[in-house]
C-alpha positions as CSV (number, residue, x, y, z in Angstrom):
1,M,-4.3,-68.9,-54.7
2,T,-4.1,-68.5,-50.9
3,I,-5.4,-65.6,-48.9
4,I,-4.3,-64.5,-45.5
5,N,-6.4,-61.9,-43.6
6,D,-5.3,-59.9,-40.6
7,V,-6.6,-56.8,-38.8
8,F,-5.1,-54.4,-36.3
9,T,-6.5,-51.2,-34.6
10,V,-5.0,-47.8,-34.7
11,H,-6.0,-45.2,-32.1
12,T,-6.2,-41.7,-33.6
13,K,-6.8,-38.1,-32.5
14,G,-8.9,-37.3,-35.6
15,N,-8.7,-33.9,-37.3
16,T,-6.4,-35.1,-40.1
17,D,-4.2,-37.1,-37.8
18,I,-1.6,-38.8,-40.0
19,I,-0.1,-42.0,-38.6
20,D,2.7,-44.1,-40.1
21,I,1.4,-47.7,-40.1
22,T,4.3,-49.2,-42.1
23,P,5.7,-51.0,-39.0
24,Q,2.4,-52.7,-38.4
25,I,2.1,-53.7,-42.1
26,R,5.7,-55.1,-42.1
27,N,4.9,-57.0,-38.9
28,V,1.8,-58.6,-40.4
29,V,3.5,-59.5,-43.7
30,Y,6.9,-60.7,-42.3
31,N,5.1,-63.0,-39.7
32,H,4.5,-65.2,-42.7
33,V,7.4,-66.7,-44.7
34,L,6.3,-65.6,-48.2
35,Q,8.3,-64.7,-51.3
36,N,5.8,-63.2,-53.7
37,A,2.4,-61.8,-53.0
38,V,0.2,-58.8,-53.2
39,V,-0.5,-57.0,-49.9
40,Y,-3.8,-55.1,-49.7
41,I,-4.3,-52.5,-46.9
42,Y,-7.8,-51.2,-46.3
43,A,-9.2,-48.9,-43.6
44,Q,-12.7,-49.4,-42.4
45,G,-14.8,-46.2,-42.3
46,S,-16.0,-43.4,-44.5
47,T,-13.9,-40.6,-42.8
48,V,-10.5,-42.4,-42.9
49,S,-7.9,-43.0,-45.6
50,I,-4.9,-45.1,-46.4
51,T,-2.2,-43.8,-48.7
52,N,1.5,-43.8,-49.4
53,I,3.6,-40.7,-48.6
54,E,7.1,-39.8,-47.4
55,F,6.4,-39.5,-43.6
56,E,8.4,-36.4,-42.9
57,P,7.6,-33.1,-41.1
58,G,7.2,-31.0,-44.2
59,L,4.6,-33.3,-45.9
60,L,2.8,-33.7,-42.6
61,V,2.0,-30.0,-42.9
62,D,1.7,-29.8,-46.7
63,L,-0.9,-32.6,-47.1
64,P,-3.4,-31.2,-44.6
65,E,-2.9,-27.7,-46.0
66,A,-3.6,-28.9,-49.5
67,L,-6.7,-30.8,-48.4
68,E,-7.9,-27.7,-46.5
69,K,-7.9,-25.9,-49.9
70,I,-9.9,-28.7,-51.6
71,A,-12.4,-29.5,-48.8
72,P,-12.2,-26.8,-46.1
73,V,-13.4,-27.7,-42.6
74,N,-15.6,-24.6,-42.3
75,A,-17.4,-24.9,-45.7
76,N,-21.1,-25.7,-45.9
77,Y,-21.7,-29.4,-46.6
78,H,-25.1,-31.0,-47.3
79,H,-24.0,-34.0,-45.2
80,D,-23.8,-31.7,-42.1
81,E,-27.2,-30.2,-42.9
82,M,-28.6,-33.8,-42.9
83,W,-26.7,-35.4,-40.0
84,H,-25.6,-32.3,-38.0
85,D,-22.3,-34.0,-37.1
86,G,-19.9,-31.4,-38.5
87,N,-17.7,-33.9,-40.4
88,G,-18.9,-33.4,-44.0
89,Y,-15.3,-32.2,-44.9
90,A,-14.0,-35.5,-43.5
91,H,-16.2,-37.6,-45.8
92,V,-15.1,-35.5,-48.8
93,R,-11.4,-35.7,-48.0
94,A,-11.5,-39.5,-47.3
95,S,-13.3,-40.0,-50.7
96,I,-10.6,-38.1,-52.5
97,V,-7.7,-39.8,-50.9
98,G,-9.2,-43.3,-50.8
99,N,-9.3,-46.0,-48.1
100,S,-6.8,-48.6,-49.5
101,T,-3.5,-49.2,-51.1
102,H,-1.6,-52.3,-52.2
103,I,2.1,-53.2,-52.2
104,P,3.8,-56.0,-54.1
105,L,5.9,-58.5,-52.0
106,I,8.8,-59.6,-54.2
107,D,11.4,-62.1,-53.1
108,G,10.2,-61.7,-49.5
109,V,10.5,-57.9,-49.5
110,L,7.7,-55.3,-49.5
111,Q,8.3,-53.1,-52.5
112,L,8.2,-49.7,-50.8
113,G,10.4,-46.9,-52.0
114,Q,13.3,-45.7,-49.8
115,W,11.2,-42.7,-48.6
116,Q,7.8,-44.3,-48.9
117,Q,5.6,-45.2,-46.0
118,V,2.0,-46.4,-45.6
119,V,-0.1,-43.9,-43.6
120,L,-3.5,-43.9,-42.1
121,I,-5.2,-40.4,-42.1
122,D,-8.2,-39.9,-39.8
123,F,-10.2,-36.9,-41.1
124,D,-13.0,-37.2,-38.6
125,N,-13.6,-34.5,-36.0
126,K,-12.9,-36.7,-33.0
127,A,-10.6,-39.4,-31.8
128,R,-11.3,-42.9,-33.1
129,A,-10.2,-46.5,-32.9
130,R,-9.7,-47.5,-36.6
131,K,-9.6,-51.0,-37.9
132,V,-7.1,-51.7,-40.6
133,N,-7.4,-54.9,-42.7
134,V,-4.4,-56.5,-44.3
135,Q,-5.0,-59.1,-46.9
136,I,-2.1,-61.0,-48.4
137,V,-2.8,-62.9,-51.7
138,Y,-0.3,-65.4,-53.1
């Protein structure tokens, strides 16, 4: 088994900023001449998520609206009472969505569906520079 590690940075606006990172993932993976592997994508941080969606205007509205129902920005959070940073909702949302995904590489092609992209979602209440780790195992 061989492992390749790479990392890149994504600059966000925060406040449920959804960014398509599929091109960066493809760039990392296709820089190596590999046929079959598992590609893990992981975002460092407790207020950021990685997931797969169709990156289209409707879902870019639907997903934040759904998360607002589950973990509203203006709700009372014990985290905020303790740390006074106003981002308790961001921690809850990131915990629900998760901070990683994985994609099979089969016959040299990432196995993403036709309408499927990998996105980074920054839930924090400020702009951030987010580190994304890509690990390829083959």
